[in-house]
ROKOLSE-459569 format. One record per residue (C-alpha): x, y, z; residue number from 1; residue in one letter. Coordinates in nm, 3 decimals, padded with zeros to 5 digits, always signed. Layout:
BEGIN
<site <X; Y; Z>; NUM; 'A'>
...
END
This chain:
BEGIN
<site <+00.552; +06.271; -01.688>; 1; 'M'>
<site <+00.896; +06.123; -01.621>; 2; 'W'>
<site <+00.823; +06.117; -01.250>; 3; 'T'>
<site <+00.506; +05.921; -01.316>; 4; 'K'>
<site <+00.686; +05.680; -01.551>; 5; 'L'>
<site <+00.964; +05.619; -01.295>; 6; 'R'>
<site <+00.695; +05.544; -01.036>; 7; 'G'>
<site <+00.528; +05.295; -01.267>; 8; 'L'>
<site <+00.862; +05.125; -01.342>; 9; 'L'>
<site <+00.950; +05.106; -00.973>; 10; 'A'>
<site <+00.611; +04.955; -00.899>; 11; 'G'>
<site <+00.659; +04.699; -01.173>; 12; 'A'>
<site <+01.003; +04.607; -01.037>; 13; 'M'>
<site <+00.865; +04.566; -00.686>; 14; 'L'>
<site <+00.582; +04.354; -00.821>; 15; 'A'>
<site <+00.833; +04.144; -01.013>; 16; 'G'>
<site <+01.038; +04.094; -00.698>; 17; 'T'>
<site <+00.729; +03.990; -00.504>; 18; 'A'>
<site <+00.639; +03.739; -00.776>; 19; 'M'>
<site <+00.993; +03.606; -00.803>; 20; 'A'>
<site <+01.031; +03.524; -00.432>; 21; 'A'>
<site <+00.774; +03.243; -00.420>; 22; 'P'>
<site <+00.896; +03.118; -00.757>; 23; 'A'>
<site <+01.249; +03.083; -00.619>; 24; 'L'>
<site <+01.113; +02.910; -00.309>; 25; 'A'>
<site <+00.927; +02.673; -00.536>; 26; 'Q'>
<site <+01.245; +02.595; -00.732>; 27; 'Q'>
<site <+01.422; +02.522; -00.406>; 28; 'G'>
<site <+01.181; +02.247; -00.302>; 29; 'A'>
<site <+01.223; +01.883; -00.398>; 30; 'I'>
<site <+00.886; +01.800; -00.551>; 31; 'K'>
<site <+00.747; +01.451; -00.503>; 32; 'I'>
<site <+00.445; +01.346; -00.707>; 33; 'G'>
<site <+00.194; +01.149; -00.498>; 34; 'V'>
<site <-00.082; +00.994; -00.712>; 35; 'P'>
<site <-00.327; +00.797; -00.495>; 36; 'L'>
<site <-00.700; +00.712; -00.482>; 37; 'P'>
<site <-00.836; +00.949; -00.219>; 38; 'L'>
<site <-01.201; +00.916; -00.321>; 39; 'T'>
<site <-01.393; +00.619; -00.461>; 40; 'G'>
<site <-01.383; +00.249; -00.377>; 41; 'A'>
<site <-01.006; +00.241; -00.311>; 42; 'L'>
<site <-00.991; +00.550; -00.091>; 43; 'A'>
<site <-00.948; +00.353; +00.233>; 44; 'G'>
<site <-00.606; +00.219; +00.137>; 45; 'G'>
<site <-00.509; +00.532; -00.055>; 46; 'G'>
<site <-00.560; +00.765; +00.240>; 47; 'T'>
<site <-00.367; +00.534; +00.472>; 48; 'Q'>
<site <-00.071; +00.522; +00.232>; 49; 'I'>
<site <-00.084; +00.901; +00.197>; 50; 'L'>
<site <-00.060; +00.940; +00.574>; 51; 'W'>
<site <+00.256; +00.729; +00.579>; 52; 'G'>
<site <+00.414; +00.928; +00.294>; 53; 'I'>
<site <+00.323; +01.257; +00.463>; 54; 'Q'>
<site <+00.461; +01.141; +00.798>; 55; 'Y'>
<site <+00.796; +01.051; +00.641>; 56; 'A'>
<site <+00.806; +01.381; +00.449>; 57; 'A'>
<site <+00.730; +01.573; +00.769>; 58; 'D'>
<site <+01.018; +01.396; +00.944>; 59; 'E'>
<site <+01.251; +01.501; +00.663>; 60; 'I'>
<site <+01.135; +01.864; +00.669>; 61; 'N'>
<site <+01.146; +01.889; +01.049>; 62; 'E'>
<site <+01.509; +01.774; +01.030>; 63; 'A'>
<site <+01.595; +02.050; +00.782>; 64; 'G'>
<site <+01.499; +01.883; +00.455>; 65; 'G'>
<site <+01.734; +01.714; +00.209>; 66; 'L'>
<site <+02.049; +01.913; +00.126>; 67; 'F'>
<site <+01.879; +02.217; +00.277>; 68; 'G'>
<site <+01.577; +02.177; +00.048>; 69; 'R'>
<site <+01.227; +02.107; +00.174>; 70; 'K'>
<site <+01.019; +01.816; +00.048>; 71; 'I'>
<site <+00.701; +01.932; -00.124>; 72; 'E'>
<site <+00.433; +01.669; -00.188>; 73; 'L'>
<site <+00.225; +01.727; -00.501>; 74; 'V'>
<site <-00.079; +01.517; -00.414>; 75; 'I'>
<site <-00.332; +01.410; -00.679>; 76; 'E'>
<site <-00.648; +01.199; -00.646>; 77; 'D'>
<site <-00.653; +00.921; -00.908>; 78; 'T'>
<site <-00.999; +00.812; -00.784>; 79; 'K'>
<site <-00.882; +00.458; -00.860>; 80; 'G'>
<site <-00.981; +00.517; -01.224>; 81; 'E'>
<site <-00.750; +00.437; -01.520>; 82; 'P'>
<site <-00.830; +00.751; -01.721>; 83; 'N'>
<site <-00.780; +00.982; -01.423>; 84; 'S'>
<site <-00.458; +00.802; -01.331>; 85; 'S'>
<site <-00.310; +00.839; -01.680>; 86; 'A'>
<site <-00.387; +01.209; -01.707>; 87; 'S'>
<site <-00.257; +01.276; -01.353>; 88; 'I'>
<site <+00.070; +01.094; -01.429>; 89; 'A'>
<site <+00.130; +01.307; -01.737>; 90; 'A'>
<site <+00.044; +01.627; -01.546>; 91; 'K'>
<site <+00.283; +01.550; -01.263>; 92; 'L'>
<site <+00.566; +01.470; -01.504>; 93; 'A'>
<site <+00.520; +01.756; -01.753>; 94; 'T'>
<site <+00.341; +02.045; -01.582>; 95; 'Q'>
<site <+00.446; +01.999; -01.219>; 96; 'D'>
<site <+00.787; +01.860; -01.323>; 97; 'K'>
<site <+00.819; +01.651; -01.009>; 98; 'V'>
<site <+01.160; +01.518; -00.910>; 99; 'D'>
<site <+01.026; +01.171; -00.822>; 100; 'A'>
<site <+00.704; +00.977; -00.774>; 101; 'F'>
<site <+00.602; +00.805; -00.450>; 102; 'V'>
<site <+00.253; +00.668; -00.491>; 103; 'G'>
<site <+00.008; +00.439; -00.662>; 104; 'G'>
<site <-00.256; +00.206; -00.519>; 105; 'F'>
<site <-00.497; -00.010; -00.719>; 106; 'G'>
<site <-00.355; -00.243; -00.982>; 107; 'S'>
<site <-00.588; -00.157; -01.272>; 108; 'T'>
<site <-00.557; +00.220; -01.233>; 109; 'S'>
<site <-00.182; +00.195; -01.163>; 110; 'D'>
<site <-00.127; +00.008; -01.489>; 111; 'F'>
<site <-00.266; +00.313; -01.671>; 112; 'A'>
<site <-00.062; +00.546; -01.449>; 113; 'L'>
<site <+00.267; +00.369; -01.514>; 114; 'L'>
<site <+00.193; +00.331; -01.886>; 115; 'S'>
<site <+00.154; +00.710; -01.908>; 116; 'A'>
<site <+00.464; +00.795; -01.706>; 117; 'V'>
<site <+00.715; +00.538; -01.833>; 118; 'Q'>
<site <+00.830; +00.754; -02.126>; 119; 'R'>
<site <+00.972; +01.002; -01.875>; 120; 'Y'>
<site <+01.161; +00.733; -01.679>; 121; 'E'>
<site <+01.117; +00.905; -01.341>; 122; 'P'>
<site <+01.235; +00.780; -01.005>; 123; 'I'>
<site <+00.921; +00.585; -00.913>; 124; 'F'>
<site <+00.870; +00.426; -00.569>; 125; 'I'>
<site <+00.550; +00.222; -00.572>; 126; 'H'>
<site <+00.406; +00.156; -00.223>; 127; 'P'>
<site <+00.092; -00.029; -00.333>; 128; 'G'>
<site <-00.062; -00.262; -00.596>; 129; 'S'>
<site <+00.023; -00.627; -00.638>; 130; 'S'>
<site <-00.084; -00.751; -00.983>; 131; 'S'>
<site <+00.187; -00.954; -01.155>; 132; 'V'>
<site <+00.094; -00.780; -01.478>; 133; 'R'>
<site <+00.253; -00.466; -01.334>; 134; 'L'>
<site <+00.568; -00.657; -01.249>; 135; 'E'>
<site <+00.587; -00.816; -01.593>; 136; 'E'>
<site <+00.534; -00.484; -01.772>; 137; 'T'>
<site <+00.730; -00.237; -01.558>; 138; 'F'>
<site <+00.938; -00.440; -01.312>; 139; 'G'>
<site <+01.249; -00.465; -01.530>; 140; 'K'>
<site <+01.292; -00.087; -01.553>; 141; 'N'>
<site <+01.587; +00.067; -01.368>; 142; 'D'>
<site <+01.368; +00.357; -01.250>; 143; 'W'>
<site <+01.091; +00.143; -01.094>; 144; 'Y'>
<site <+01.101; +00.026; -00.730>; 145; 'Y'>
<site <+00.819; -00.172; -00.567>; 146; 'H'>
<site <+00.756; -00.189; -00.190>; 147; 'V'>
<site <+00.439; -00.399; -00.160>; 148; 'Y'>
<site <+00.431; -00.773; -00.221>; 149; 'I'>
<site <+00.328; -00.919; -00.559>; 150; 'W'>
<site <+00.021; -01.141; -00.573>; 151; 'D'>
<site <+00.216; -01.465; -00.567>; 152; 'Y'>
<site <+00.396; -01.353; -00.248>; 153; 'H'>
<site <+00.070; -01.285; -00.066>; 154; 'R'>
<site <-00.118; -01.588; -00.194>; 155; 'Q'>
<site <+00.174; -01.818; -00.114>; 156; 'K'>
<site <+00.181; -01.677; +00.241>; 157; 'A'>
<site <-00.198; -01.709; +00.274>; 158; 'A'>
<site <-00.198; -02.075; +00.168>; 159; 'V'>
<site <+00.096; -02.152; +00.398>; 160; 'N'>
<site <-00.110; -01.998; +00.679>; 161; 'F'>
<site <-00.415; -02.211; +00.588>; 162; 'F'>
<site <-00.194; -02.521; +00.588>; 163; 'K'>
<site <-00.076; -02.440; +00.940>; 164; 'S'>
<site <-00.433; -02.469; +01.082>; 165; 'I'>
<site <-00.521; -02.824; +01.187>; 166; 'P'>
<site <-00.834; -02.949; +01.013>; 167; 'G'>
<site <-00.842; -02.703; +00.722>; 168; 'V'>
<site <-00.911; -02.889; +00.397>; 169; 'K'>
<site <-01.157; -02.675; +00.197>; 170; 'T'>
<site <-01.137; -02.315; +00.080>; 171; 'L'>
<site <-01.395; -02.075; -00.066>; 172; 'A'>
<site <-01.264; -01.768; -00.250>; 173; 'I'>
<site <-01.445; -01.441; -00.323>; 174; 'A'>
<site <-01.241; -01.194; -00.528>; 175; 'Y'>
<site <-01.247; -00.846; -00.683>; 176; 'E'>
<site <-01.306; -00.886; -01.057>; 177; 'D'>
<site <-01.018; -00.676; -01.197>; 178; 'K'>
<site <-00.639; -00.719; -01.196>; 179; 'L'>
<site <-00.593; -00.724; -00.819>; 180; 'Y'>
<site <-00.854; -00.989; -00.746>; 181; 'G'>
<site <-00.826; -01.206; -01.055>; 182; 'T'>
<site <-00.449; -01.248; -01.019>; 183; 'D'>
<site <-00.492; -01.313; -00.647>; 184; 'G'>
<site <-00.756; -01.581; -00.707>; 185; 'A'>
<site <-00.543; -01.746; -00.976>; 186; 'K'>
<site <-00.239; -01.780; -00.751>; 187; 'F'>
<site <-00.449; -01.887; -00.451>; 188; 'T'>
<site <-00.597; -02.173; -00.653>; 189; 'Q'>
<site <-00.252; -02.274; -00.780>; 190; 'Q'>
<site <-00.093; -02.285; -00.434>; 191; 'Y'>
<site <-00.401; -02.441; -00.274>; 192; 'A'>
<site <-00.390; -02.729; -00.523>; 193; 'K'>
<site <-00.019; -02.781; -00.456>; 194; 'E'>
<site <-00.094; -02.785; -00.081>; 195; 'A'>
<site <-00.372; -03.042; -00.117>; 196; 'G'>
<site <-00.653; -02.797; -00.030>; 197; 'L'>
<site <-00.982; -02.816; -00.219>; 198; 'E'>
<site <-01.123; -02.490; -00.360>; 199; 'V'>
<site <-01.502; -02.530; -00.338>; 200; 'V'>
<site <-01.592; -02.177; -00.454>; 201; 'M'>
<site <-01.420; -01.913; -00.669>; 202; 'N'>
<site <-01.661; -01.619; -00.701>; 203; 'E'>
<site <-01.589; -01.271; -00.850>; 204; 'P'>
<site <-01.744; -00.940; -00.739>; 205; 'F'>
<site <-01.707; -00.574; -00.835>; 206; 'R'>
<site <-01.514; -00.350; -00.595>; 207; 'A'>
<site <-01.753; -00.132; -00.398>; 208; 'G'>
<site <-02.053; -00.361; -00.445>; 209; 'T'>
<site <-02.313; -00.294; -00.173>; 210; 'P'>
<site <-02.455; -00.647; -00.152>; 211; 'D'>
<site <-02.248; -00.956; -00.073>; 212; 'F'>
<site <-02.547; -01.168; +00.035>; 213; 'S'>
<site <-02.539; -01.400; -00.274>; 214; 'P'>
<site <-02.172; -01.483; -00.209>; 215; 'I'>
<site <-02.226; -01.523; +00.164>; 216; 'L'>
<site <-02.529; -01.748; +00.120>; 217; 'N'>
<site <-02.344; -01.964; -00.130>; 218; 'R'>
<site <-02.051; -01.995; +00.108>; 219; 'A'>
<site <-02.290; -02.082; +00.389>; 220; 'K'>
<site <-02.430; -02.371; +00.185>; 221; 'G'>
<site <-02.082; -02.502; +00.102>; 222; 'L'>
<site <-01.959; -02.462; +00.464>; 223; 'N'>
<site <-01.586; -02.430; +00.375>; 224; 'P'>
<site <-01.316; -02.451; +00.637>; 225; 'D'>
<site <-01.200; -02.101; +00.529>; 226; 'V'>
<site <-01.381; -01.819; +00.345>; 227; 'L'>
<site <-01.104; -01.614; +00.185>; 228; 'F'>
<site <-01.185; -01.261; +00.063>; 229; 'L'>
<site <-00.956; -01.091; -00.190>; 230; 'I'>
<site <-01.093; -00.736; -00.187>; 231; 'G'>
<site <-01.014; -00.377; -00.107>; 232; 'Y'>
<site <-01.083; -00.215; +00.229>; 233; 'S'>
<site <-01.448; -00.130; +00.167>; 234; 'G'>
<site <-01.517; -00.484; +00.042>; 235; 'D'>
<site <-01.351; -00.644; +00.344>; 236; 'N'>
<site <-01.557; -00.433; +00.583>; 237; 'L'>
<site <-01.884; -00.482; +00.395>; 238; 'Q'>
<site <-01.865; -00.861; +00.377>; 239; 'I'>
<site <-01.781; -00.891; +00.747>; 240; 'A'>
<site <-02.068; -00.659; +00.843>; 241; 'R'>
<site <-02.318; -00.832; +00.615>; 242; 'Q'>
<site <-02.215; -01.174; +00.743>; 243; 'A'>
<site <-02.296; -01.055; +01.095>; 244; 'M'>
<site <-02.628; -00.898; +00.983>; 245; 'Q'>
<site <-02.732; -01.217; +00.803>; 246; 'L'>
<site <-02.626; -01.441; +01.091>; 247; 'G'>
<site <-02.378; -01.623; +00.867>; 248; 'I'>
<site <-02.076; -01.742; +01.063>; 249; 'K'>
<site <-01.798; -01.895; +00.852>; 250; 'P'>
<site <-01.562; -02.125; +01.041>; 251; 'K'>
<site <-01.296; -01.866; +00.959>; 252; 'L'>
<site <-01.322; -01.545; +00.755>; 253; 'L'>
<site <-00.983; -01.437; +00.619>; 254; 'V'>
<site <-00.917; -01.110; +00.435>; 255; 'T'>
<site <-00.615; -00.949; +00.275>; 256; 'Q'>
<site <-00.510; -00.629; +00.448>; 257; 'G'>
<site <-00.611; -00.330; +00.235>; 258; 'A'>
<site <-00.607; -00.029; +00.466>; 259; 'G'>
<site <-00.880; -00.104; +00.719>; 260; 'E'>
<site <-00.827; -00.093; +01.097>; 261; 'K'>
<site <-00.955; -00.319; +01.374>; 262; 'R'>
<site <-01.181; -00.037; +01.492>; 263; 'S'>
<site <-01.341; -00.010; +01.146>; 264; 'D'>
<site <-01.488; -00.360; +01.180>; 265; 'F'>
<site <-01.637; -00.324; +01.527>; 266; 'G'>
<site <-01.811; -00.645; +01.646>; 267; 'P'>
<site <-01.825; -00.770; +01.285>; 268; 'A'>
<site <-01.449; -00.822; +01.302>; 269; 'G'>
<site <-01.449; -01.063; +01.595>; 270; 'D'>
<site <-01.218; -01.356; +01.507>; 271; 'N'>
<site <-01.162; -01.231; +01.149>; 272; 'V'>
<site <-00.806; -01.300; +01.033>; 273; 'V'>
<site <-00.610; -01.054; +00.817>; 274; 'V'>
<site <-00.315; -01.174; +00.609>; 275; 'V'>
<site <-00.087; -00.872; +00.595>; 276; 'D'>
<site <+00.266; -00.735; +00.566>; 277; 'L'>
<site <+00.298; -00.580; +00.907>; 278; 'W'>
<site <+00.152; -00.536; +01.254>; 279; 'S'>
<site <+00.242; -00.295; +01.532>; 280; 'A'>
<site <+00.258; -00.601; +01.757>; 281; 'K'>
<site <+00.499; -00.812; +01.556>; 282; 'Q'>
<site <+00.839; -00.894; +01.701>; 283; 'K'>
<site <+01.080; -00.665; +01.514>; 284; 'T'>
<site <+01.382; -00.503; +01.685>; 285; 'P'>
<site <+01.326; -00.133; +01.749>; 286; 'G'>
<site <+00.967; -00.141; +01.628>; 287; 'L'>
<site <+00.797; -00.051; +01.956>; 288; 'A'>
<site <+00.972; +00.287; +01.974>; 289; 'E'>
<site <+00.880; +00.371; +01.612>; 290; 'W'>
<site <+00.516; +00.272; +01.672>; 291; 'V'>
<site <+00.497; +00.488; +01.986>; 292; 'K'>
<site <+00.618; +00.796; +01.796>; 293; 'K'>
<site <+00.400; +00.730; +01.491>; 294; 'A'>
<site <+00.084; +00.672; +01.696>; 295; 'E'>
<site <+00.150; +00.989; +01.896>; 296; 'A'>
<site <+00.181; +01.182; +01.570>; 297; 'K'>
<site <-00.134; +01.029; +01.428>; 298; 'R'>
<site <-00.337; +01.033; +01.746>; 299; 'G'>
<site <-00.439; +00.672; +01.696>; 300; 'G'>
<site <-00.361; +00.337; +01.538>; 301; 'E'>
<site <-00.109; +00.309; +01.254>; 302; 'V'>
<site <-00.203; +00.033; +01.010>; 303; 'V'>
<site <-00.002; -00.175; +00.765>; 304; 'S'>
<site <-00.084; +00.025; +00.451>; 305; 'S'>
<site <+00.035; +00.346; +00.620>; 306; 'A'>
<site <+00.371; +00.173; +00.676>; 307; 'V'>
<site <+00.391; +00.097; +00.302>; 308; 'Q'>
<site <+00.372; +00.470; +00.231>; 309; 'G'>
<site <+00.617; +00.557; +00.507>; 310; 'Y'>
<site <+00.876; +00.303; +00.392>; 311; 'V'>
<site <+00.843; +00.410; +00.027>; 312; 'A'>
<site <+00.929; +00.768; +00.122>; 313; 'M'>
<site <+01.191; +00.657; +00.376>; 314; 'Q'>
<site <+01.386; +00.450; +00.123>; 315; 'T'>
<site <+01.389; +00.742; -00.121>; 316; 'L'>
<site <+01.517; +00.971; +00.156>; 317; 'R'>
<site <+01.791; +00.730; +00.264>; 318; 'D'>
<site <+01.903; +00.666; -00.095>; 319; 'A'>
<site <+01.921; +01.041; -00.162>; 320; 'A'>
<site <+02.123; +01.099; +00.156>; 321; 'K'>
<site <+02.367; +00.828; +00.050>; 322; 'A'>
<site <+02.396; +00.994; -00.293>; 323; 'A'>
<site <+02.500; +01.321; -00.127>; 324; 'G'>
<site <+02.289; +01.535; -00.362>; 325; 'S'>
<site <+01.969; +01.514; -00.563>; 326; 'W'>
<site <+02.130; +01.320; -00.848>; 327; 'D'>
<site <+01.890; +01.085; -01.028>; 328; 'R'>
<site <+02.149; +00.826; -01.133>; 329; 'A'>
<site <+02.313; +00.813; -00.791>; 330; 'K'>
<site <+01.979; +00.790; -00.610>; 331; 'I'>
<site <+01.866; +00.500; -00.828>; 332; 'L'>
<site <+02.200; +00.324; -00.772>; 333; 'A'>
<site <+02.167; +00.364; -00.396>; 334; 'N'>
<site <+01.805; +00.245; -00.395>; 335; 'L'>
<site <+01.928; -00.076; -00.555>; 336; 'G'>
<site <+02.231; -00.131; -00.330>; 337; 'S'>
<site <+02.127; -00.017; +00.019>; 338; 'T'>
<site <+01.991; -00.220; +00.310>; 339; 'T'>
<site <+01.728; -00.002; +00.478>; 340; 'F'>
<site <+01.638; -00.009; +00.848>; 341; 'D'>
<site <+01.257; +00.016; +00.840>; 342; 'T'>
<site <+00.948; -00.075; +01.047>; 343; 'P'>
<site <+00.959; -00.408; +00.857>; 344; 'Y'>
<site <+01.311; -00.467; +00.985>; 345; 'G'>
<site <+01.624; -00.455; +00.770>; 346; 'K'>
<site <+01.522; -00.494; +00.405>; 347; 'V'>
<site <+01.666; -00.430; +00.059>; 348; 'A'>
<site <+01.530; -00.403; -00.295>; 349; 'Y'>
<site <+01.624; -00.728; -00.470>; 350; 'T'>
<site <+01.523; -00.925; -00.779>; 351; 'A'>
<site <+01.190; -01.107; -00.751>; 352; 'S'>
<site <+01.085; -01.450; -00.870>; 353; 'E'>
<site <+00.912; -01.334; -01.189>; 354; 'M'>
<site <+01.170; -01.093; -01.322>; 355; 'G'>
<site <+01.118; -00.769; -01.132>; 356; 'G'>
<site <+01.450; -00.599; -01.056>; 357; 'K'>
<site <+01.363; -00.406; -00.740>; 358; 'H'>
<site <+01.127; -00.573; -00.491>; 359; 'Q'>
<site <+01.133; -00.483; -00.120>; 360; 'L'>
<site <+00.886; -00.714; +00.062>; 361; 'I'>
<site <+00.816; -01.084; -00.005>; 362; 'T'>
<site <+00.610; -01.366; +00.146>; 363; 'D'>
<site <+00.892; -01.422; +00.396>; 364; 'A'>
<site <+00.785; -01.103; +00.577>; 365; 'S'>
<site <+00.412; -01.173; +00.587>; 366; 'M'>
<site <+00.198; -01.239; +00.893>; 367; 'I'>
<site <-00.156; -01.330; +00.997>; 368; 'A'>
<site <-00.338; -01.119; +01.257>; 369; 'V'>
<site <-00.661; -01.223; +01.429>; 370; 'Q'>
<site <-00.906; -00.964; +01.559>; 371; 'Y'>
<site <-01.013; -01.054; +01.913>; 372; 'K'>
<site <-01.364; -01.004; +02.064>; 373; 'P'>
<site <-01.222; -00.763; +02.323>; 374; 'D'>
<site <-01.145; -00.518; +02.041>; 375; 'G'>
<site <-00.776; -00.604; +02.027>; 376; 'G'>
<site <-00.570; -00.805; +01.782>; 377; 'Q'>
<site <-00.281; -01.050; +01.795>; 378; 'E'>
<site <-00.024; -01.185; +01.553>; 379; 'V'>
<site <-00.102; -01.558; +01.526>; 380; 'I'>
<site <+00.129; -01.667; +01.240>; 381; 'W'>
<site <+00.412; -01.743; +01.174>; 382; 'P'>
<site <+00.526; -01.890; +01.503>; 383; 'A'>
<site <+00.841; -01.677; +01.528>; 384; 'E'>
<site <+00.637; -01.355; +01.513>; 385; 'K'>
<site <+00.324; -01.477; +01.691>; 386; 'A'>
<site <+00.208; -01.363; +02.034>; 387; 'A'>
<site <-00.111; -01.576; +02.050>; 388; 'A'>
<site <-00.274; -01.887; +01.907>; 389; 'K'>
<site <-00.552; -01.882; +01.650>; 390; 'I'>
<site <-00.916; -01.920; +01.757>; 391; 'T'>
<site <-01.050; -02.183; +01.515>; 392; 'Y'>
<site <-01.317; -02.249; +01.422>; 393; 'P'>
<site <-01.467; -01.910; +01.506>; 394; 'A'>
<site <-01.738; -01.950; +01.772>; 395; 'P'>
END
């Protein structure tokens, strides 16, 4: 009997040891919560941002981790939906007990996400979303850092680009009907009026809508100098494709970069202009080497939204290294005081125009890229970053 009991106890101890080993390994990892839309209408941008975050995390782990600890990404699909985003935020904070958040894309769903997580005051690096309502509500928090531009940055840059094109006087706007698009349309109209441009159309649509023909036909009748689309990746692609199918050729179709690639557009992208944060072809010291390595890793083109994710994770890494240990207070202090060497160039989190405490990119960094009929693309604005001149009006 005693022999049998000792055998059972020994088996239990061995089982306990086997169970404890992965638990200890789990405790040793630095866990980063990554909430992003990986399905649904916003999946295009979400998956691109995720690639950038993963690439940066892989670099860290291949170099031995941080303080000898591996980075573990806890990835969750928000689906771009507010309810899903709120429940995922709470799960990551309470059940998964992540050490920091690097994620978020889609202003409406991210408002719910941040509302749910703010009670925990985590380290939160936000690579995407641009609604000023997010800045006004969360931007003053010491724990919140924002990589992407706010709406007024992008719309100011877009209007400055329109002003730079000789002959442009009228503007038609089509915009996503929630936080992202409505704020974007509001600021575009404000800056257009200040610039002396006439807005002849301001038309909302629902993200993921399959039929843009009413908007395109209205724009065709108005014949604006620029048709400006404020949508997510799927919207940008759909309107360009439908314009080609319907034989509608705006003088210039301009979109806001939201995760799509030149190759996604195909012939429908010929002469389309994208107002964006970054291009692999922009003139930034040291960029060519980074692009070469990143494209080799990816096996293809690296787009602007992927860089948002990469830089979000990179700045967290660099701030942690400067802190010397995984110490929340020290990491936050270093995030706010460090100049980071990134694919954007040398940048730092600074106060923004509307009260946010930690903003990385502004309109000063923005560019315009035109997709060429040969399948390529060129930076066409501003002059100091441009490698080609704009084709206008589109033939």
